[in-house]
C-alpha positions in Angstrom: 0.0 0.0 0.0 2.9 2.4 0.7 3.8 2.5 -3.0 0.3 3.8 -3.8 1.0 6.7 -1.4 4.3 7.4 -3.2 2.5 7.4 -6.6 -0.1 9.9 -5.2 2.7 12.0 -3.9 4.5 11.9 -7.3 1.2 12.8 -9.1 0.5 15.7 -6.7 4.1 16.8 -6.8 4.1 17.0 -10.6 0.9 19.1 -10.5 2.3 21.2 -7.7 5.5 21.9 -9.7 3.5 22.5 -12.9 0.5 24.5 -11.7 1.5 25.5 -8.1 -1.2 23.3 -6.6 -1.5 19.9 -5.1 -2.8 19.8 -1.5 -6.3 20.9 -1.9 -7.1 19.9 -5.4 -5.2 16.6 -5.8 -4.4 15.2 -2.4 -7.6 15.8 -0.4 -10.0 14.3 -3.0 -7.6 11.4 -3.7 -7.3 10.6 0.0 -11.0 10.7 0.4 -12.1 8.8 -2.7 -9.2 6.4 -3.3 -8.0 5.8 0.3 -11.3 6.3 2.2 -10.2 9.0 4.5 -12.8 11.5 5.9 -12.6 15.1 4.8 -11.0 16.0 8.2 -8.5 13.2 8.0 -7.5 14.1 4.4 -7.1 17.8 5.3 -5.0 16.9 8.4 -2.9 14.4 6.5 -2.2 17.0 3.8 -1.2 19.6 6.3 1.1 17.0 8.0 2.9 16.1 4.8 3.5 19.8 4.0 5.4 20.2 7.3 8.7 19.0 6.0 10.1 20.9 3.1 8.1 18.9 0.5 8.2 21.6 -2.2 11.8 22.8 -1.6 13.2 21.3 -4.8 10.4 22.7 -6.9 10.6 26.1 -5.1 14.4 26.1 -5.6 13.9 25.6 -9.4 11.4 28.4 -9.5 13.8 30.6 -7.6 16.7 29.8 -10.0 14.4 31.0 -12.8 13.7 34.2 -11.0 10.1 33.3 -10.3 10.0 33.5 -6.5 9.4 36.6 -4.5 11.2 35.8 -1.3 9.9 38.7 0.8 6.3 38.0 -0.2 6.7 34.3 0.4 8.1 34.8 3.9 5.3 37.1 5.0 2.6 34.8 3.4 4.3 31.9 5.3 4.0 33.8 8.6 0.3 34.4 7.9 -0.2 30.9 6.7 1.4 29.6 9.9 -1.1 31.6 12.1 -4.0 31.1 9.7 -3.4 27.3 9.6 -3.6 27.2 13.4 -6.8 29.2 13.4 -8.4 27.1 10.6 -7.4 23.9 12.3 -8.9 25.0 15.6 -12.3 25.9 14.0 -12.7 23.1 11.4 -13.3 20.4 14.0 -16.6 22.1 14.8 -17.8 21.8 11.2 -19.9 18.7 10.4 -18.3 16.4 7.7 -21.1 16.9 5.1 -21.0 20.7 5.4 -17.2 20.7 5.2 -17.4 18.6 2.0 -19.9 21.0 0.5 -17.9 24.1 1.4 -14.8 22.6 -0.1 -16.6 21.6 -3.3 -18.1 25.1 -3.7 -14.7 26.7 -3.2 -13.1 24.5 -5.8 -16.0 25.1 -8.2 -15.9 28.9 -7.8 -12.1 29.0 -8.3 -12.3 26.7 -11.3 -15.1 28.8 -13.0 -13.3 32.0 -12.2 -10.0 30.7 -13.7 -11.8 29.3 -16.7 -13.7 32.5 -17.5 -10.9 34.9 -16.5 -8.1 36.3 -18.5 
């Protein structure tokens, strides 16, 4: 079974390096629908796997190409650190079905906006 996790990680890593995404759009649905995790478990597992420097090689390649704004990334990281703690505190009070619906609406709105945008 461990090899299927590596394959999922490779798939999400390719999408992350290519599109700048992976956690929410690839990993969470895959963990739920392929591996049977709950929404809460999938979100928690995704956050846990991002703790080590998972994207460091992809980020380094982007940096080498001049496509990383370090100051911006550091401040967003600080906000993300605090925001992640706040979100993790409140999400456990949201029922599973409602959380799935909120997540689906978020992905739908982002997808439509990107599809119709410039």
